[in-house]
C-alpha positions as CSV (number, residue, x, y, z in Angstrom):
1,M,-15.2,11.5,-34.6
2,R,-16.9,8.8,-32.7
3,R,-19.3,9.9,-29.9
4,I,-18.7,7.7,-26.8
5,C,-21.2,6.9,-24.1
6,I,-20.2,4.7,-21.2
7,I,-22.9,2.8,-19.2
8,F,-21.3,2.2,-15.8
9,N,-22.4,-0.3,-13.2
10,P,-21.5,1.6,-10.0
11,T,-21.8,-1.7,-7.9
12,A,-19.0,-3.4,-9.9
13,R,-16.4,-4.7,-7.3
14,G,-12.7,-5.0,-7.2
15,N,-9.6,-2.9,-7.7
16,Q,-10.3,-2.3,-11.4
17,A,-13.7,-0.8,-10.6
18,H,-12.2,1.4,-7.8
19,R,-9.5,2.7,-10.3
20,F,-12.2,3.4,-12.8
21,R,-14.2,5.5,-10.3
22,R,-11.1,7.4,-9.5
23,R,-10.6,8.3,-13.2
24,L,-14.1,9.3,-14.0
25,G,-13.2,13.0,-13.7
26,E,-10.3,12.7,-16.1
27,L,-12.5,11.1,-18.8
28,A,-15.6,13.2,-18.2
29,G,-14.7,15.8,-20.9
30,A,-14.2,13.1,-23.6
31,C,-17.4,11.1,-23.2
32,V,-20.8,10.9,-21.5
33,F,-21.5,8.6,-18.5
34,K,-24.8,7.0,-17.6
35,A,-24.9,5.1,-14.3
36,T,-27.2,2.2,-13.8
37,T,-29.3,2.3,-10.7
38,A,-30.9,-1.2,-10.7
39,P,-30.8,-4.4,-12.7
40,G,-32.2,-3.8,-16.2
41,V,-31.6,0.0,-16.2
42,G,-28.5,-0.4,-18.4
43,R,-30.7,-1.7,-21.3
44,A,-32.8,1.5,-21.3
45,L,-29.8,3.7,-20.9
46,A,-28.1,2.1,-23.9
47,R,-31.2,2.5,-26.1
48,E,-31.3,6.2,-25.0
49,A,-27.7,6.6,-25.9
50,V,-28.2,5.3,-29.5
51,E,-31.2,7.6,-29.9
52,E,-29.1,10.5,-28.8
53,G,-26.6,9.8,-31.5
54,F,-23.7,8.1,-29.8
55,T,-21.8,5.8,-32.1
56,T,-20.0,3.8,-29.4
57,V,-21.9,2.6,-26.3
58,A,-19.5,1.0,-23.9
59,A,-20.4,-1.3,-21.0
60,A,-18.3,-0.7,-17.9
61,G,-19.0,-3.6,-15.7
62,G,-19.3,-7.4,-15.9
63,D,-21.0,-9.7,-18.4
64,G,-24.5,-8.7,-17.1
65,T,-23.8,-5.1,-17.9
66,V,-22.5,-6.1,-21.4
67,N,-25.7,-8.1,-22.0
68,E,-27.9,-5.2,-20.9
69,V,-26.1,-2.7,-23.1
70,L,-26.2,-4.9,-26.2
71,N,-29.9,-5.5,-25.7
72,G,-30.4,-1.8,-25.4
73,L,-28.6,-1.4,-28.8
74,G,-31.0,-3.9,-30.2
75,D,-34.0,-2.1,-28.8
76,A,-33.2,1.1,-30.6
77,P,-34.4,1.4,-34.2
78,D,-31.5,0.1,-36.4
79,G,-29.4,0.2,-33.2
80,F,-26.9,-2.5,-34.2
81,A,-26.2,-0.5,-37.4
82,R,-26.0,2.9,-35.6
83,A,-23.7,2.1,-32.7
84,A,-20.9,-0.3,-31.8
85,L,-20.5,-2.0,-28.4
86,G,-17.5,-1.1,-26.3
87,V,-16.3,-3.0,-23.2
88,I,-14.5,-1.9,-20.0
89,P,-14.2,-5.1,-18.0
90,L,-14.9,-4.4,-14.3
91,G,-16.9,-7.5,-13.3
92,T,-16.3,-10.9,-11.6
93,A,-15.8,-13.2,-14.6
94,N,-15.6,-10.8,-17.7
95,V,-16.1,-13.8,-20.0
96,F,-16.9,-11.8,-23.1
97,A,-14.0,-9.4,-22.5
98,R,-11.6,-12.3,-22.1
99,E,-13.0,-13.9,-25.3
100,M,-12.4,-10.7,-27.3
101,Q,-9.0,-10.2,-25.5
102,F,-9.7,-6.8,-24.0
103,P,-7.0,-5.6,-21.7
104,F,-7.7,-5.4,-18.0
105,D,-6.2,-1.9,-18.0
106,L,-8.3,1.2,-18.0
107,P,-5.9,3.5,-20.1
108,K,-5.6,0.8,-22.7
109,C,-9.4,0.2,-22.8
110,W,-9.9,3.9,-23.3
111,E,-7.3,4.0,-26.1
112,I,-9.2,1.2,-27.8
113,L,-12.5,3.0,-27.5
114,L,-10.9,6.2,-29.0
115,R,-9.3,4.3,-31.9
116,G,-12.8,2.9,-32.7
117,K,-11.7,-0.2,-34.7
118,T,-14.7,-2.6,-35.0
119,A,-15.4,-6.2,-35.9
120,A,-18.7,-8.0,-36.4
121,V,-19.6,-10.9,-34.1
122,D,-22.6,-13.3,-34.0
123,L,-25.4,-12.7,-31.7
124,V,-28.0,-15.3,-30.5
125,R,-31.7,-14.4,-30.3
126,V,-33.3,-16.2,-27.3
127,G,-37.0,-16.6,-26.9
128,H,-38.0,-17.9,-23.4
129,R,-40.3,-17.4,-20.5
130,L,-40.1,-15.1,-17.6
131,R,-42.6,-15.4,-14.8
132,G,-44.8,-17.3,-17.2
133,E,-44.8,-14.7,-20.0
134,P,-42.9,-15.1,-23.3
135,V,-40.0,-12.7,-23.7
136,E,-37.1,-12.3,-26.1
137,R,-33.6,-11.1,-25.7
138,W,-30.1,-11.3,-27.2
139,M,-27.0,-13.2,-25.8
140,V,-23.4,-12.8,-27.0
141,Q,-21.4,-15.3,-25.0
142,V,-23.0,-18.1,-22.9
143,A,-26.2,-19.5,-21.6
144,G,-27.1,-22.4,-19.4
145,A,-30.2,-24.3,-18.3
146,G,-30.3,-26.5,-15.1
147,L,-27.7,-26.4,-12.3
148,D,-25.6,-23.4,-13.4
149,A,-28.8,-21.3,-14.0
150,R,-30.2,-22.4,-10.6
151,A,-27.0,-21.4,-8.9
152,V,-27.2,-18.0,-10.6
153,E,-30.8,-17.7,-9.4
154,L,-29.7,-18.6,-5.8
155,V,-26.7,-16.3,-5.6
156,D,-26.6,-14.1,-2.5
157,W,-25.8,-10.8,-4.2
158,G,-24.4,-9.2,-1.1
159,L,-22.0,-12.2,-0.8
160,K,-21.1,-11.8,-4.4
161,Q,-20.1,-8.2,-3.8
162,R,-17.8,-9.3,-1.0
163,T,-16.4,-12.5,-2.3
164,G,-16.9,-12.7,-6.1
165,Y,-16.6,-16.3,-7.3
166,L,-17.1,-17.9,-3.9
167,A,-20.8,-16.7,-3.9
168,Y,-21.4,-18.8,-7.1
169,I,-19.7,-21.8,-5.5
170,A,-21.9,-21.5,-2.4
171,A,-25.0,-21.2,-4.5
172,G,-23.9,-24.2,-6.7
173,L,-23.6,-26.4,-3.6
174,R,-27.1,-25.4,-2.6
175,A,-28.4,-26.1,-6.1
176,L,-26.7,-29.6,-6.1
177,R,-28.9,-30.6,-3.1
178,E,-32.0,-30.2,-5.3
179,T,-33.5,-32.8,-7.7
180,Q,-32.1,-32.1,-11.2
181,P,-35.0,-32.1,-13.8
182,K,-34.5,-33.6,-17.3
183,I,-34.0,-31.2,-20.2
184,V,-34.8,-32.1,-23.8
185,V,-32.4,-30.5,-26.3
186,Q,-33.6,-30.4,-29.9
187,A,-31.2,-29.5,-32.8
188,G,-32.9,-30.2,-36.1
189,A,-33.6,-34.0,-36.1
190,T,-31.2,-34.6,-33.2
191,Q,-32.6,-34.9,-29.7
192,V,-30.5,-35.3,-26.5
193,I,-31.8,-35.5,-22.9
194,G,-29.7,-34.3,-20.0
195,E,-29.8,-32.6,-16.6
196,L,-27.4,-29.7,-17.5
197,V,-27.2,-27.8,-20.7
198,L,-24.4,-25.3,-21.4
199,L,-24.4,-23.2,-24.5
200,G,-21.5,-21.2,-26.0
201,N,-21.4,-18.7,-28.7
202,G,-17.6,-18.2,-28.0
203,R,-15.1,-20.6,-26.4
204,L,-15.0,-19.4,-22.8
205,Y,-17.3,-20.0,-19.9
206,G,-17.1,-18.8,-16.3
207,G,-14.0,-16.7,-16.9
208,P,-10.9,-18.1,-18.6
209,F,-12.2,-21.7,-19.0
210,A,-12.4,-22.9,-22.6
211,L,-15.4,-25.1,-22.2
212,F,-16.3,-24.9,-25.9
213,P,-12.9,-25.2,-27.6
214,G,-14.4,-25.4,-31.1
215,A,-16.7,-22.4,-30.8
216,D,-16.2,-19.2,-32.7
217,L,-18.0,-15.9,-32.4
218,H,-18.0,-15.7,-36.2
219,D,-19.1,-19.1,-37.4
220,G,-22.8,-18.7,-37.4
221,A,-23.4,-21.6,-35.0
222,L,-24.0,-22.2,-31.3
223,D,-22.2,-25.0,-29.4
224,A,-23.9,-27.0,-26.7
225,R,-22.6,-29.4,-24.1
226,V,-25.3,-31.6,-22.5
227,L,-24.5,-33.5,-19.4
228,P,-26.8,-36.6,-19.0
229,R,-26.6,-36.5,-15.2
230,V,-25.4,-34.1,-12.5
231,T,-24.2,-35.7,-9.3
232,W,-21.8,-34.6,-6.5
233,R,-19.2,-36.9,-8.1
234,I,-19.6,-35.3,-11.5
235,A,-19.6,-31.9,-10.0
236,L,-16.2,-32.6,-8.2
237,A,-14.8,-34.0,-11.5
238,C,-15.9,-30.9,-13.4
239,G,-14.3,-28.7,-10.8
240,F,-11.0,-30.6,-11.2
241,K,-11.2,-30.3,-15.0
242,A,-11.8,-26.6,-14.6
243,L,-8.6,-26.3,-12.5
244,T,-6.6,-28.4,-15.0
245,R,-8.3,-26.7,-18.1
246,R,-9.2,-30.2,-19.5
247,F,-12.8,-30.3,-20.6
248,E,-12.6,-32.9,-23.4
249,R,-14.6,-35.5,-21.5
250,L,-16.8,-33.4,-19.2
251,G,-19.1,-35.8,-17.3
252,Q,-19.7,-37.9,-20.5
253,A,-21.2,-34.8,-22.1
254,V,-22.8,-34.9,-25.5
255,D,-21.7,-32.1,-27.8
256,L,-23.9,-30.4,-30.4
257,R,-23.4,-27.5,-32.8
258,A,-26.3,-25.9,-34.7
259,A,-27.6,-22.5,-35.8
260,Q,-30.9,-23.2,-34.0
261,L,-31.6,-25.1,-30.7
262,E,-34.7,-25.7,-28.6
263,L,-34.7,-26.6,-24.9
264,R,-37.8,-27.8,-23.0
265,S,-38.8,-29.7,-19.9
266,D,-41.9,-30.9,-18.2
267,Q,-40.6,-29.4,-14.9
268,R,-39.5,-25.9,-14.0
269,V,-35.9,-25.3,-15.3
270,P,-34.2,-22.0,-14.7
271,L,-32.2,-20.3,-17.5
272,Q,-29.2,-18.0,-17.4
273,I,-28.0,-15.8,-20.2
274,D,-24.5,-14.3,-20.2
275,G,-24.2,-15.1,-16.5
276,E,-27.5,-13.5,-15.3
277,F,-30.7,-15.2,-14.4
278,A,-33.1,-14.7,-17.3
279,G,-36.2,-16.9,-16.6
280,E,-37.2,-20.4,-17.4
281,L,-37.6,-23.0,-20.2
282,P,-38.9,-23.6,-22.8
283,A,-36.3,-21.6,-24.8
284,R,-35.4,-21.3,-28.4
285,F,-31.9,-20.1,-29.6
286,E,-31.2,-18.8,-33.1
287,V,-27.9,-17.4,-34.3
288,A,-27.9,-14.1,-36.1
289,P,-24.5,-14.0,-37.9
290,S,-22.3,-10.9,-37.7
291,R,-25.1,-8.9,-36.1
292,L,-23.2,-6.9,-33.6
293,Q,-20.3,-4.5,-34.1
294,V,-17.8,-4.5,-31.3
295,V,-15.0,-2.1,-30.7
296,V,-11.9,-4.4,-30.6
297,P,-8.2,-4.1,-29.6
């Protein structure tokens, strides 16, 4: 019998989150709930759940909640071996949930958690800087340096709660008005310079958009798309490509694939990991093959 703990982000918005709150009482006898109270708390709660003997620790929220929970698993001694990650998608983009084809239906998600079927996926260890200090964390789906990370940093979180994606668009427009610093991407002997770097462990980015069509959560490699320049014209073109789902020639991007990547710049460049602001460059990314067990449909 699997012991299930659900780490719940009570600020998650939308109808799915409201339905989840209404059903908390029905599920209370079959699992344990731990509610986050502030950013970062989910990580500590997930570690606590592993140490209490739970074998499935589920993130009920968006991609930020998923990232906090998986890092909490990694913080516990042998945490990735002792517990599997479950997902109940309640967030804005739910990129990892879409990648793993989780249903957006609470009863079906609960059935999946009870069934307990698991599969191993790659994780990516990221070493970077936060407020000038070196830190390390795990990512499972996406990362970005440059414009998209700056937009995440600038997001008005109150507006995000009310409007979802529109808050990111507003922040992106603000970020576009700033000077875009140059970023050096190093993959072995290959070096590429650009103004925006997007990294994918899986295919999807920003929701249902297959920005990395050749990426695979099980291939031991990380995919990168490096845009040499970021201008209003290129941003509009990228928006059109997002609507038409045609990313083959995204702003003359240079594509790379490697098990290890390094990003650096001589200016301040923000970094986002799994859709949340994480800190700044320099950053080193290293794939850990099949490191995480995920409860799957």
